[in-house]
C-alpha positions as CSV (number, residue, x, y, z in Angstrom):
1,M,-0.1,0.1,0.3
2,K,1.4,3.2,-0.8
3,L,1.4,6.1,1.7
4,Y,0.8,9.7,1.3
5,G,0.3,12.5,3.6
6,I,0.7,16.2,4.8
7,I,3.3,17.9,7.1
8,G,2.4,21.3,8.9
9,Y,1.7,22.7,12.4
10,P,-1.2,22.7,13.5
11,L,-3.0,20.2,11.2
12,A,-6.5,20.5,12.7
13,Q,-7.8,22.8,9.9
14,S,-6.8,20.5,6.9
15,A,-9.2,18.8,4.9
16,S,-6.5,16.8,2.9
17,P,-6.7,13.6,4.9
18,A,-10.5,12.9,4.5
19,F,-10.3,14.4,0.8
20,F,-7.4,12.1,-0.3
21,N,-8.8,8.9,1.6
22,D,-12.0,9.3,0.0
23,K,-10.6,9.8,-3.4
24,F,-8.6,6.4,-2.7
25,E,-11.9,4.5,-1.5
26,K,-14.0,5.8,-4.2
27,E,-11.4,4.9,-7.2
28,N,-10.2,1.7,-5.5
29,I,-6.6,3.0,-5.1
30,D,-4.3,1.0,-2.8
31,A,-3.2,3.9,-0.8
32,R,-3.8,6.0,2.5
33,Y,-3.2,9.5,3.4
34,I,-2.0,10.5,6.8
35,P,-1.2,13.9,8.7
36,F,2.2,14.3,10.1
37,E,1.9,17.2,12.5
38,I,5.4,18.6,13.4
39,E,6.6,21.8,14.7
40,S,9.9,21.5,13.0
41,T,11.1,20.2,9.5
42,D,14.0,18.8,11.2
43,M,11.5,15.8,12.1
44,L,11.3,15.2,8.2
45,P,14.4,12.7,7.9
46,Q,12.8,10.5,10.8
47,I,9.5,10.5,9.1
48,I,11.0,9.5,5.7
49,E,12.9,6.7,7.3
50,Q,10.1,5.3,9.4
51,H,7.7,5.2,6.5
52,P,9.4,3.5,3.6
53,E,6.2,3.4,1.6
54,L,5.9,7.0,1.8
55,C,5.4,8.3,-2.1
56,G,4.5,12.1,-1.6
57,F,3.3,14.8,0.8
58,N,1.8,18.0,0.9
59,V,3.3,20.9,2.9
60,T,1.6,23.7,4.7
61,I,2.2,26.3,7.1
62,P,4.6,27.0,8.7
63,H,7.0,24.7,6.7
64,K,6.7,25.7,3.0
65,L,10.1,27.7,3.2
66,N,12.0,25.4,5.8
67,V,11.3,22.0,3.6
68,M,13.4,23.2,0.9
69,Q,16.6,22.5,2.7
70,H,15.7,18.8,2.4
71,L,15.1,18.6,-0.9
72,A,17.4,16.9,-3.7
73,G,15.7,19.5,-6.4
74,I,13.0,22.0,-6.8
75,S,10.8,22.7,-9.7
76,D,11.5,25.8,-11.6
77,E,8.2,27.4,-10.4
78,A,8.7,26.5,-6.9
79,K,12.3,28.1,-7.2
80,A,10.7,31.2,-8.5
81,I,8.3,31.5,-5.7
82,N,10.9,30.5,-3.2
83,A,8.1,28.1,-1.5
84,V,7.3,24.3,-1.8
85,N,3.8,22.8,-0.9
86,V,4.2,19.3,-2.9
87,V,7.0,16.9,-2.3
88,K,7.1,13.9,-4.2
89,V,9.4,10.9,-2.7
90,T,11.6,8.7,-4.9
91,R,13.8,5.9,-3.9
92,D,17.1,4.2,-5.2
93,N,17.2,0.4,-5.3
94,D,18.9,0.6,-2.0
95,G,16.0,2.3,-0.6
96,K,17.6,5.6,-0.2
97,A,15.0,8.5,-0.5
98,H,15.2,11.6,-2.6
99,L,12.8,14.5,-2.3
100,W,11.6,16.7,-4.9
101,G,9.6,20.1,-4.3
102,Y,7.1,21.6,-6.4
103,N,4.4,24.5,-5.9
104,S,0.6,23.6,-6.7
105,D,-0.6,26.5,-5.0
106,V,-0.1,28.7,-8.2
107,I,-2.3,26.6,-10.2
108,G,-5.0,26.3,-7.8
109,F,-5.2,29.9,-7.1
110,G,-4.9,31.0,-10.6
111,R,-7.7,28.7,-12.0
112,S,-9.9,29.8,-8.9
113,I,-9.7,33.6,-9.3
114,A,-9.5,34.1,-12.7
115,P,-13.0,33.9,-13.8
116,L,-13.7,36.5,-11.0
117,L,-11.4,38.8,-12.4
118,G,-12.9,42.0,-14.4
119,T,-11.6,45.1,-16.1
120,N,-11.4,47.3,-12.8
121,H,-9.2,44.4,-11.3
122,K,-5.7,45.9,-12.1
123,K,-3.9,46.0,-9.0
124,A,-4.1,43.7,-5.8
125,L,-3.1,43.9,-2.3
126,V,-1.8,40.8,-1.1
127,L,-1.9,40.5,3.0
128,G,1.1,38.6,4.5
129,T,4.4,37.7,3.3
130,G,5.1,34.1,4.2
131,G,5.2,31.2,1.7
132,A,1.6,31.1,0.7
133,S,1.8,34.8,-0.3
134,K,4.9,34.1,-2.6
135,A,2.7,31.8,-4.9
136,I,-0.3,34.1,-4.7
137,V,1.8,37.0,-6.0
138,Y,3.5,34.9,-8.8
139,A,-0.1,33.7,-9.9
140,L,-1.3,37.3,-9.7
141,Q,1.5,38.7,-11.9
142,Q,1.0,35.9,-14.3
143,L,-2.7,37.1,-14.8
144,G,-1.4,40.6,-15.3
145,I,-2.3,42.0,-11.9
146,E,0.2,44.5,-10.1
147,T,0.6,43.3,-6.5
148,L,1.5,45.3,-3.4
149,Q,2.2,43.0,-0.2
150,I,1.2,44.2,3.3
151,S,2.9,43.2,6.3
152,R,2.8,43.8,10.0
153,K,6.1,45.8,9.5
154,A,7.2,47.4,6.5
155,G,10.1,45.9,4.5
156,E,11.9,46.0,1.0
157,Q,9.0,44.4,-0.5
158,A,6.1,45.4,1.6
159,I,4.5,48.1,3.1
160,A,2.9,48.1,7.0
161,Y,-0.7,47.7,7.7
162,S,-0.7,51.4,9.1
163,N,0.5,52.6,5.7
164,I,-2.6,51.7,3.8
165,T,-4.1,54.8,2.3
166,T,-7.6,55.6,0.9
167,E,-5.8,56.0,-2.5
168,I,-4.2,52.5,-2.0
169,M,-7.7,51.2,-1.3
170,Q,-9.1,52.6,-4.1
171,S,-6.8,51.5,-6.7
172,H,-6.2,48.1,-5.5
173,T,-9.6,46.4,-6.0
174,V,-8.4,42.7,-5.4
175,I,-7.4,41.9,-1.9
176,V,-6.1,38.3,-1.0
177,N,-5.6,37.3,2.4
178,C,-2.6,34.9,2.6
179,T,-2.4,35.1,6.5
180,P,-3.6,32.4,8.7
181,L,-5.9,35.0,10.7
182,G,-9.3,33.7,10.9
183,M,-8.3,30.0,10.0
184,V,-9.5,27.3,12.7
185,G,-6.6,27.2,15.2
186,H,-5.5,30.6,14.4
187,G,-8.2,32.8,15.7
188,I,-11.5,32.3,13.6
189,D,-12.6,35.8,15.4
190,Q,-9.6,37.4,13.9
191,C,-9.2,39.3,10.6
192,P,-6.3,41.1,9.0
193,D,-6.2,44.9,10.2
194,I,-7.2,46.7,6.9
195,P,-9.5,49.6,6.6
196,Y,-12.7,47.7,5.4
197,H,-15.0,51.0,5.5
198,L,-12.8,51.6,2.2
199,I,-14.0,48.5,0.6
200,G,-16.9,48.9,-2.0
201,S,-18.9,46.8,-4.8
202,N,-16.1,47.0,-7.2
203,H,-13.4,45.3,-4.7
204,L,-12.7,41.6,-5.0
205,L,-11.8,39.7,-1.6
206,Y,-10.4,36.4,-1.9
207,D,-9.1,34.3,1.4
208,I,-6.8,31.3,0.7
209,V,-8.1,30.1,4.2
210,Y,-11.1,27.4,3.6
211,N,-11.8,26.4,7.2
212,P,-14.1,28.0,8.0
213,E,-15.3,29.0,4.5
214,M,-16.6,32.2,5.6
215,T,-13.9,34.0,7.7
216,L,-14.3,37.0,9.5
217,F,-12.4,38.8,6.7
218,L,-14.6,37.7,3.9
219,Q,-18.0,38.7,6.1
220,K,-16.6,42.3,6.5
221,G,-15.9,42.4,2.6
222,A,-19.3,41.0,1.9
223,E,-21.1,43.7,4.4
224,Q,-19.3,46.2,2.1
225,G,-20.8,44.9,-1.1
226,A,-17.6,43.1,-2.2
227,T,-17.3,40.3,-4.2
228,I,-15.9,37.6,-2.2
229,K,-14.4,34.0,-2.6
230,S,-13.0,31.4,-0.1
231,G,-10.0,29.3,-0.8
232,Y,-11.8,25.9,-0.7
233,E,-11.6,25.8,-4.7
234,M,-8.0,26.8,-4.7
235,W,-7.6,24.0,-2.4
236,Y,-9.2,21.4,-4.2
237,L,-7.5,22.1,-7.4
238,Q,-4.1,22.5,-5.9
239,A,-5.0,18.9,-4.2
240,L,-5.9,17.5,-7.9
241,A,-2.4,19.1,-9.1
242,S,-0.7,17.3,-6.1
243,W,-1.9,13.9,-7.3
244,E,-0.7,14.6,-10.8
245,I,2.5,15.3,-9.3
246,W,3.0,12.5,-7.4
247,N,2.0,10.0,-10.1
248,N,3.7,11.3,-13.3
249,D,7.0,9.9,-14.4
250,T,9.4,12.7,-13.9
251,K,11.2,14.1,-10.9
């Protein structure tokens, strides 16, 4: 029996085990999918050694960056984003494991948000600067959307939440939450600190969080008349892409 899984911390919010195990049962696939809740990727070599049947795994917060130090190779897309959320495991004849990193968030997010984009959606605010945000920025730029990242502290590639002006809110009509705020396990009663009163019907708010499906961030956007979208479809599409990666013949 083949084994697949997911690494992250915490993992209570992850729908991946239920999704894949249901897929395996319905399609008569001799495999199972289990969560590996680890606080540090330093524990990854032990997981690989203890599970020789492991063929691949997903990577979620907070490990999308640190997992790269354990990989034998990284896809061009993941390298450009500098974040990995899918790992394929191959083994030599002697059983030695080699890990290969990919990023399926770009595929999932791009395919999910594209149908919602209109002619007034030229610029986007990307909330957060972690591993997930890098994939979102990459995907938006591929769709021709100019991006501005927002962080708790200003940096070389981001401005602080406190520096968001009325003009920025008016010109950046796409707002994507790439922080864990609002997620189960990370404070479902919390949301990014943006001026929601400046949001209008021409705005599109997208939350990559999918559990719960209606976050406080999306609720506040809906109250202002904005178009809203949860991260469930993105998650579903990137999960399908993960399966394709694990089962293709190339590294």
